[in-house]
C-alpha angles and dihedrals in degrees: 000000000000115000114224134199088253090058091052092046092052092050092046095044094233137107124280087243091059091051090049091051092052093046091049094050101246113165102213098077114118110256094238093050090047090052092050093047093048091050090049091048090053093046095050097038090229114184120189120227094243095183094053092044093052091046090055091050095045091241135128099220091232136109123196123227117196116195134164103234130359089195088071103084094223092063094043091052092045091050091054092051092048090052090052093048092046094049090057087062096043100261133126119211129232112201125208122189116209104177085231094278121141093227094054092044091052092047091050094050091047091053095055122095144135090277089066110024140008094224143343140230110205128193104188129186102182109017118127127207092257090059093064116074120217089243104032102204093314094288131107118257129203118195117220130198137009105310102115110217112174100226129120100254134113115279133192123187145121121261097266096184091054092044093052090046089052092052095049093042088056090055092048090050088060090061095257111151105177102057115175130193131216122199111054110159118155090201092064119073089203090060093051093054095046090047089052090053091048092053093045092053092049090052092048090051093049092246122139122239117239121190088208089067094056111085120200122231121189089186124028094226133131095253091053091050091050093050092047092049092053091050092051093048090051091063119111087243105030123196124266092204137025133202111204118200092226139010095255091059089048093051089052089049091052089054093050093051091051092048090054092053095249128129133237120247097001095065100016128014115208133199125186136190132234103037094233117179093261091062092067093051103042117109106269096023113244128250105221147163107261114206115199094247093176092056091047093051093045093048093048094048091045091053095050090044091055092049093048094047096053114290097120101136107054115099121263114278127224107203123188115201123202131267135185137201107245105205114206140154099297090075106019103038124228 
């Protein structure tokens, strides 16, 4: 026998409209009524007809998520969290991988529209303001991450400059005086912000900046981090600490230090960025900046949900989500 909204409402002791509001993800339902409806939904096994509901609304039931590389754990973890947040509001998620190139990011944006998705979350690496139309395919966009594009659309990210400064200040507080960085890439907005935080922390600690201690990285992969670490350790005055712009670079750096017979953190302290799962299980475990990825995903999906469901006039929001410094063995020892 098919369970209806009326059946759920009767069991919960509320109106059919209240049940509909809970099922459709509206936020203004009283907490007690929401609890009763959710219990009744679970008890009856009610399943909404998503296709019919979206057809009535003139929606597709899909959101798009554009990320650079799913092989980078941060983006894989973020994608999973976005999917979870979207499912709570009745959406499925289509994921597009761009490799962080401007051409692929432009092509992806151009392909989106109300015939395909109801809204999009985009995490660009190379887009410029001119690449984003004022009315992108007739759907709301939310920008994720650190790439600063000066356009009037909603944006969710952590404060990357402050996060990088926190990481490098931690290294300086340990008495390290030759602090290197791995990850410079002028084509990536993320890199520019983390480099700015690195330089700011050096200045605050009274340490001089040396371009020789900043290693470039076209890709933020383990092999690139290992190669960069070996180059830095080959300097006449090698670093005693390194800030890596993501955890994959840092894991590569850990490997290079071990291959050269040195010890972390005794000879070289290392800090990463992203707090992916691998960072807690590397040997030694990796001190890293830990963005609140759940908060970021929830905030982004909430913003696009509000735009899709009628909030089209309020000004664009710029939301900063929290981060923390996760101190582990690569800077404190075991």
